C-alpha positions as CSV (number, residue, x, y, z in Angstrom):
1,M,-8.0,-7.6,9.8
2,I,-6.7,-5.7,6.8
3,S,-3.3,-6.8,5.4
4,Y,-1.0,-4.9,3.1
5,D,0.8,-8.0,1.9
6,P,-0.6,-7.6,-1.7
7,L,0.9,-4.1,-1.8
8,W,4.4,-5.4,-1.4
9,R,3.9,-8.0,-4.1
10,T,2.4,-5.4,-6.4
11,L,5.2,-2.9,-5.8
12,K,7.7,-5.5,-6.7
13,L,5.8,-6.7,-9.8
14,K,5.4,-3.1,-11.0
15,G,9.1,-2.2,-10.3
16,V,8.2,0.6,-7.8
17,S,10.2,0.9,-4.7
18,T,9.2,2.7,-1.5
19,Y,12.0,5.2,-2.3
20,K,10.3,5.9,-5.6
21,L,7.0,6.4,-3.8
22,R,8.6,9.0,-1.5
23,K,10.7,10.7,-4.2
24,D,8.5,10.7,-7.2
25,Y,5.0,10.6,-5.7
26,N,5.6,12.6,-2.4
27,F,4.5,9.8,-0.1
28,S,5.5,10.7,3.4
29,K,7.7,8.5,5.5
30,G,4.9,8.4,8.1
31,T,2.5,6.9,5.5
32,L,5.0,4.3,4.5
33,D,5.7,3.4,8.1
34,R,1.9,3.0,8.7
35,L,1.7,0.6,5.8
36,K,4.7,-1.4,7.0
37,Q,3.3,-1.6,10.5
38,G,-0.2,-2.7,9.1
39,K,-1.9,0.4,10.6
40,N,-4.9,2.3,9.1
41,I,-4.5,4.5,6.0
42,T,-7.0,6.9,4.5
43,M,-9.1,6.1,1.5
44,E,-7.3,8.9,-0.3
45,T,-4.0,7.1,0.2
46,L,-5.5,3.8,-1.0
47,N,-6.9,5.6,-4.1
48,C,-3.5,7.2,-4.7
49,L,-1.7,3.8,-4.5
50,C,-4.2,2.3,-7.0
51,E,-3.6,5.2,-9.4
52,I,0.2,5.1,-9.2
53,L,0.3,1.3,-9.5
54,E,-2.6,1.2,-12.1
55,C,-4.2,-1.6,-10.1
56,D,-7.3,-2.6,-8.2
57,V,-7.8,-2.3,-4.4
58,C,-7.3,-6.1,-4.0
59,D,-3.8,-5.6,-5.3
60,V,-3.1,-3.3,-2.3
61,I,-5.1,-4.6,0.6
62,Q,-6.6,-7.9,1.6
63,Y,-9.1,-8.8,4.3
64,R,-8.2,-11.7,6.6
65,R,-10.7,-13.0,9.1
66,E,-9.2,-13.0,12.6
67,K,-9.3,-16.3,14.4
68,K,-10.9,-16.2,17.8
């Protein structure tokens, strides 16, 4: 399972709010809602977040093995 928990920590660390993502970087409300709900995003969105935040993929997403 992919988790976006690292994204929220990275946003806080870099001082970037979700409002700033929408206003300054034209992120759609739908994309932000998908992130908040832990749903799939495109590789393009992932790339864009890494560029904006000047970070690695591991600072945005994390793989967690699902327990069976």
